[in-house]
C-alpha positions in Angstrom: 8.7 9.6 -22.1 7.3 7.7 -25.2 4.7 9.8 -27.0 1.3 8.1 -27.7 -0.4 8.4 -31.1 -2.0 11.8 -31.5 -5.7 12.1 -31.8 -7.0 13.6 -35.0 -9.1 15.9 -32.9 -9.1 17.7 -29.6 -11.2 15.5 -27.3 -11.9 18.5 -24.9 -13.3 20.5 -27.6 -15.3 17.5 -28.7 -16.7 17.2 -25.2 -17.6 20.9 -25.3 -19.5 20.3 -28.5 -21.3 17.5 -26.9 -22.1 19.5 -23.7 -23.5 22.2 -25.9 -25.6 19.7 -27.9 -27.1 18.5 -24.6 -27.7 22.1 -23.5 -25.6 21.7 -20.3 -24.6 24.8 -18.7 -20.9 26.0 -17.9 -19.2 24.8 -20.9 -16.4 27.3 -20.7 -15.7 26.1 -17.0 -15.9 22.5 -18.1 -13.5 23.2 -20.9 -11.2 25.0 -18.6 -11.1 22.6 -15.7 -10.7 19.6 -17.9 -7.9 21.1 -19.7 -6.3 21.9 -16.2 -6.7 18.3 -15.0 -5.2 16.9 -18.3 -2.3 19.2 -18.1 -1.7 18.1 -14.5 -1.7 14.5 -15.6 0.9 15.2 -18.4 3.2 17.2 -16.1 3.2 15.0 -13.3 3.8 11.9 -15.6 6.9 13.9 -17.2 8.1 15.3 -13.8 8.0 11.6 -12.3 9.9 10.3 -15.3 12.5 12.9 -14.7 12.9 12.1 -11.2 12.7 8.2 -11.4 16.4 7.7 -11.9 16.9 9.5 -8.5 14.5 7.3 -6.7 11.7 10.1 -6.3 8.4 11.0 -7.4 7.3 14.6 -7.6 5.5 14.4 -4.3 8.7 12.9 -2.6 10.7 15.8 -4.3 8.4 18.4 -2.9 8.8 17.1 0.7 12.6 16.9 0.3 12.6 20.5 -0.9 10.5 21.6 2.0 13.0 20.1 4.2 16.0 21.5 2.5 14.3 25.0 2.8 13.7 24.6 6.6 16.3 26.3 8.9 17.2 23.0 10.7 16.5 20.6 8.0 13.7 18.9 9.9 10.1 19.6 10.3 7.2 17.9 12.2 5.4 15.6 9.9 2.0 17.5 10.7 3.5 20.7 9.6 4.8 19.0 6.4 1.4 17.8 5.6 0.0 21.2 6.1 2.5 23.1 4.0 2.4 20.6 1.2 -1.5 20.5 1.6 -1.7 16.7 1.8 -3.5 14.4 4.0 -1.6 13.2 7.2 -1.7 9.6 5.9 -0.1 10.8 2.5 2.7 12.7 4.5 3.4 9.5 6.5 3.7 7.4 3.3 5.9 10.0 1.5 8.3 10.2 4.6 8.4 6.4 5.0 9.4 6.1 1.4 12.0 8.8 1.6 13.3 7.2 4.9 13.5 3.9 3.2 15.7 5.5 0.5 17.9 7.1 3.0 16.9 10.5 2.1 15.4 11.4 5.6 15.3 10.1 9.2 12.3 10.3 11.5 13.2 11.6 15.3 10.9 12.2 18.1 10.2 16.0 18.6 12.4 17.2 21.3 9.8 19.6 22.9 6.7 17.6 22.0 6.8 13.7 22.7 3.6 13.3 20.5 5.1 14.8 17.2 7.5 13.1 14.7 10.2 15.2 13.0 11.4 14.2 9.4 15.1 15.2 9.0 16.8 15.6 5.7 20.0 13.6 5.6 23.3 14.5 3.6 22.2 11.9 0.9 18.7 13.7 0.7 20.4 17.1 0.3 22.6 15.7 -2.5 19.5 14.1 -4.3 17.5 17.3 -4.0 20.3 19.3 -5.6 20.7 16.9 -8.6 17.1 16.4 -9.1 16.4 20.1 -9.0 19.0 20.7 -11.6 17.3 17.9 -14.0 14.0 19.5 -13.4 15.3 22.9 -14.2 16.9 21.7 -17.3 13.6 20.4 -18.4 11.9 23.5 -17.4 9.6 21.7 -15.0 7.8 20.3 -18.3 6.7 23.8 -19.4 9.3 24.6 -22.0 6.5 25.5 -24.4 5.6 28.5 -22.5 7.8 31.6 -22.4 8.3 33.9 -19.3 5.4 36.0 -19.9 3.1 33.2 -20.4 4.3 31.3 -17.2 3.6 34.5 -15.1 0.4 34.9 -16.7 -0.6 31.4 -15.8 0.5 31.8 -12.3 -1.5 35.1 -12.0 -4.5 33.4 -13.8 -4.4 30.5 -11.2 -3.8 32.4 -8.3 -7.5 33.7 -7.6 -8.9 30.2 -7.8 -6.4 28.8 -5.0 -7.0 32.0 -3.0 -10.8 31.4 -3.2 -10.3 27.8 -2.1 -8.4 28.8 1.0 -5.0 27.9 -0.1 -3.7 31.1 1.4 
């Protein structure tokens, strides 16, 4: 991915300076959340770039991985949305794109006529294996962090996720 010109200052630090000058509260929280959101943008851009040659975005990749991990290679769309924590409309769109690429097929649920199953195809299994190897080789965009820092980051964010009701 082409790099942009670097700014001569940290814009989040500058925002914190302005925040303090205006006597607004929660400077540390603003800096942390703004940093987190920026890192999410950077990572998503890098991961999507890695996945693009495979015809995937990170959201589609996650859906394929979920199907790959399922016992039967298929799951109801509603359950997929819950597990991926996305809106039902989003999972329908994701599966539609994956189906258009030949990575999944939709089937009627054999026990529940109202539900639709997404089932991973052989092509989907193959692409998820290759895409995973590429993401792992790129260390999921986190190559600047060692194992201890990765563990620390996970543990640091866990209480925020838990408090929000993620699990």
